[in-house]
N, C-alpha and C positions, 0 to 999 in steps of 0.2 A: 622402750625395749632395752634391756640390759645387754651390754656388749662384753663378750668373753673372748679372750685371746688364748689360744693353746699353742705352745711351743713344741712342734714336732708332730708329724703325721703318721707315726708308727701305730701299733695296735691300741695303746692306751689313748693316744691323741685322737685317732679316728673314732674309736668307740665313744669316748667322752663327747667328742664333737657331735656325733649323731644323736646321742641321748639328749644333749642340751638343745640341739636344733629342733628335735621332735617335741621338746617341751615349750618351744616358742621363742628361744633366745637367739640373739644374733651372734654367731660363732665365726671367728676367723682363725685358721690354723696357719702358722708360719713355719715352713719346713726349709731347712738349710739345703737339702739335696734335691735331686730329681729322682722320681721313682720310675721303674724298678731299680733297686739297689741291693747289693748283697748284705745279708745279715744272718747271724746264727740265731738259735732258739727255734729250731725247725720242727720239733716234735711236740705238737700241742697236747694238752691234757683234756679229758672230757669235760671238766668243769668250765673250760673256755666256751663251750658251745652254748651254755646258758647266757653268757654275756653277748655273744654274737647274735643269739636269738633276741635278747632284750633290745639290742640296737637296730633290729630289723634287717640284718645282713645275712641271715641263714641261707636263703636261697642262692645268693651269689657265691657263697663259700661252698655249699654242697654241689653246685653245678660246675665248679671250676675243674673237677677231675683230679683233685689231689689224692694222694695215697691214703687209703683207709687205714685206720689204726685202732686196735682193740686191746692193746696191752703192752707189756714190757718183758723182755727176756734178759736174764742175768746169767753170766757164765764166769766161772773161776776154775781154772785147771780142768779137772774132769767132772766138776759139779755144774749143774744147770737147773735153773728154776724159772718159772713163768708166772706172771700175774695177768689174769684176764680181767680187764676193768669192768666187764659186765657182771662179774661175780664179786661185787663189792657190797659193803655194808650200807652205804648211803644211797638214798634215792637220787635219781637224775640220770643223765645220759652216761652210757658206758663206752661209747666209741667217739672217735674224733678223726683227725687227719694229721699226716706228716707232710709238711709244706715247704716249698722253696719260698723263703721269706720275702724275697724281692717281689715275687708275683702275689703272694698272699697279702702283704702290706699294701700293695698297689690296689688290690681288689677292695680292701676295707676303705682305703682313702677315696677311691672312685665312688663307692657306695655312699660315703659321707657327703661327697660333693653332689652326687645325684639328689640327695635329700635336701640340699640347700646350704651346706657348710661351705664357706668361702675359704678355699685352700690356696695359699700363695707360695709358690715353689721358689727355691733358691733365694730364700730370705733368711739372713742370719741375724739373730738378736745379739747385739754387741754391748748394750748397757740397759739398765732398768732402774727406775726411780719409784720407790713406794712411799716417798715422804709426803706427797700431796694427798688430795682427796681421792684421786684415781691413779692407778699405776700408769707410768709412761715408759715406753720402750723405744730405744734407738735400734733401728733395723737397717741392715745394709743388703742391697741386692747384688746380683752377680756382676753388675757393671761398676760397683763401688759407690752407687748413690745411697745416701743415708736418709731415712724417713723416720718420723716420730709417730708412734701409734699410742692411742690412749684406750684404756679398757676399764670396765668395772671390776674385772677379776681376771687373773692370769693362772692358767694351769700349765705346769712344766711337764711335758711328756717327751723331753728331749733324749731319753734313754741314756746311753753311755756318754753322750755329750754333756749331760748334767749342767745345763746352762745356769739355772738359779743357784744351785749349790756352789758353783764357782764364783758367780758374781756377788752373792750375798754371804760368802764365807760360812756356808752351812756344812761343809764336809766334816765327816767324823770317821775315826778308825772303824773298820768292819769287825775286827776281832778274829778274822781268819788269816792263816798264813798266806804269803804271797804265792799264788799259783799261776801257772802259765798254761795256755792251751794252744795247740797247733791244730788246724782244721781246714777243710776245703771240700769241694765236690769232686767226685770221681765217676767214671763210667764203670759200674761195678761188675758186670758180667757174672753175677752170682748164679752158679748152677748146682749148688749144694741143696739136695732135696730136703734136708732138715732145717733149712733156713726159712723163717716166717717173715715175709715182707710186711705183714700187718702189725708188726711189733718193732719197737726200738730195741736194739741189742746193746746191752751194757756189758763190757768185758773187763774183768779185773786182771791187771798184769799178773803173770804167774809167780813173780818173785817179790813184787812190791804192791801190797794190798791198798795203798793209798794212791796208786796210779791206775787210771781207768781209761777205757776207750768208749766212744759212742759210734754206732753205725745206724744211720737213719735212712731207710730206703725210700725213694720217691717213686712215683707212678710211671716215670719215663725211662726206667732202667739205670738211673743215676742214684747216687747215695751221698749223704753227708757223712764224713768220717772225721773224727777228732780224738785227741788224747789230752788228758789233763794230769798235771803233776806239779809238785812244788818247783819253783823256778830253778833251784840248783840241781835238780835231777837230770836236766837235759845236758847233752854234751856241749862243750864249748865251741866246737867247730861243726861245720856241715850246714847245707841249706835246709830250709824247712821241710821240703818234700823228702829228701834223703833221710832226715832224722825221723820223720813220721813213719816212713816205710820200714826203717830199721826197727823201730819200736813195735810195729805191727807184727813183724816177722819173729819177734821174741815170744809170741803167744801162738801155740799150735792151732788152736781153734780159729782164731781170727785170720791167721795166715792161710788156713784151708778155705775159709769162706771167701777171701779176697785174692785167691791165687791168680785169677784172670783179670783183676782190676787194672784199669788204665788211669794213671794220675795225670790227667790232661789239663787241669786247671791249677793256678797258683795256690800254694798252701799258705794260709795266713796265720797270724799269731796275735794273741792278746795276753797281756800279763797284768797281774794285780787288779783283776776285774771286780773283785768283791768290794762293795761300797756301802756306806751308811751316811746318815745325816743327823744333825742336832735336832731338827724338827721337820715334820712333814708338811707344815703349813705355817702361815704367818699372815700379817695384815695384807689382804688383797691377793694372796696366792696360795696354791697348794702344789705339792709334788706328786706326780703319778709314776707308777712303775719303776723302772731302773733309775730314773732321775732321783728317786728317793732312796731306794735300797735294792741292792742285788746280792743274793747269797752265793749261788754256785749253780753251774749247769747240770749237775748230776741227776736231778729228778725233773728236769725240764719245767721248773716252776715259774720261770721268769715271765712268760707271756700271761700265764694265769693270774699271777699277782698284779701284773700291769692292768689287765682287764677288770679285775676286782676293784682296783683303786679307781678306775674310771667310773665304774658303776656307783661306788660309794660317794665319790666326789660330786658326780652329777646330781645325785639325790639330795645331798645336804646343801649344795649350792642352790638348787631349786627352792628348798625350804627357806634359805636365807633371803633370796630375792623376793620371796612372797611375804617377807616381813616377820617370819617366825624367829624366835630366839634360838640360835643354834650354838653348839659347842663342837668345834672341829676336833678337839681332843677326844671326846667321848663318842662323837658321831662319825669320825673319819679315822683318825690316827690309831686309836685303840682297836676298833674292829678290824682294820687292815692288819695291824701288827699281830693280832692273835693268830691269824693264819700263817703269817711270815714266821712267827716263833715256832709254830708246829713244824714247818719245813726245816727250820734251823736245827731243831732237835735231831731230826733224821739225817740232815747233812753232817752234823758233828759226828753222829754215830756211824755214818758210812765211812768217814775218813779214819776214825780210830779203830775200825774193824768190828765194832759191836753189832751194827745193823747187818753187816755181811754174815755174821754168825747166825742171825735170825733168818734171813731170807734163804740161806743155803742149808738150813737145818733139815735133815731128812724126814722128820716127823712133824709136819705142819698141820696144825689144827685149822679146819676150814673156817670156823667162825673168826678166829684171830686173823687168818690170812685175808678174809674179806674186809676186816677193819683196816689192815695195812694197805690193801688194794685201794680202798677209798682215798687214802692220803696220796698214794702214788698217782691216782687219777685226778688229783687236784682238789679234792673236797676237804681241804685243810681247815675249813671254818665250821664244819659240822660237829658241834659240841655234844651231840647225841652219841658220837663215836668216842669211846673211852680213850683211844689213842690220840685223839685231838684234845679232849677236855683236860686230860692229865698226861700229856704227851711224854714228858721226861720220866716221871715216876713209873708209868705203865711200861715204857720201853725198857727202862732199867731192870724192872722185874722180869720182863720177857727175856732179856739177854741172860740174866742169871739162870733162868729155867733152862734155856737152850744150852748154855755152857755146862750145866750140871748134868744134863741128860747124856 
């Protein structure tokens, strides 16, 4: 029986662990923290549901009582547009959930453990050696004891911890400017009749189009709120909560929606979150999700990419262990990267304003909107969609048409 070690019990780790366990492999997940724990990335995309279903976790997620989600709303000054994910070009689910990640990740991990995955909590990987026949890992527990683990293969699902990229010097520049996010959970008390709790709300700053806010409603009357901007946009003084509330109050629409909100939790910050690597795989290992690459939170693509990477890695690893000749470049890295690159095109165009000109255009063609809706719903690997297959050229042409109209 082949032994697989997965570093991290987040969505990519738990999905990969369940898939491989269900194929008959011995899987151990080493998780540095205890769950539940706070994390952002709370607005899932419908494409995620296919991977949750593939892993056999759908019932647990559906029965958890998370906030239903069917689309995204975008607001800029007096302009508003909505994308209903059920009105999309690509086949597949058109709805999903908005989740408190602490609870969501715990549900996925518990489901993986229920299936037979061995999850070991508060175990930190401190060193790794791929020079021998099998990978060896030095692991430290919460009491400081150090153990050596041996595996046939290692999957790094450590997210922003990026264990293998750090230990193996795989880090690479992302190509994005250094951006900073302020975020936290609030008691929202939203009484605006025009507000749709079934959609994530993306608000563009009224004066700075590269600055934006997310508002993700949960099913318990709370919401996740955050702002993203380049690092030098923020004032040099002021605590995180004061700065975030000051920026919210600069937008008339967002101020109205959150006029009764109570900021009763700490406001966190993360800076320079975009990341890339020299390679997504090597001898005896592969990188999943954010451990490999993270673009930007604007289209909530992180969890989708993480789950897609778990599905691809489990499938090719199964073939490899069965004795088939596999190529991790063409069987894993390139297929994963195709969807990542699609998202990248739209992230770039969001920040330079071109994609905003498209989504706020007053005369939207339904067929084109359905193709864009598919990408916003996470179906960034559907090459039957022209805006996936030829993302950059198609979007460039669409921007020209919108700006000329």
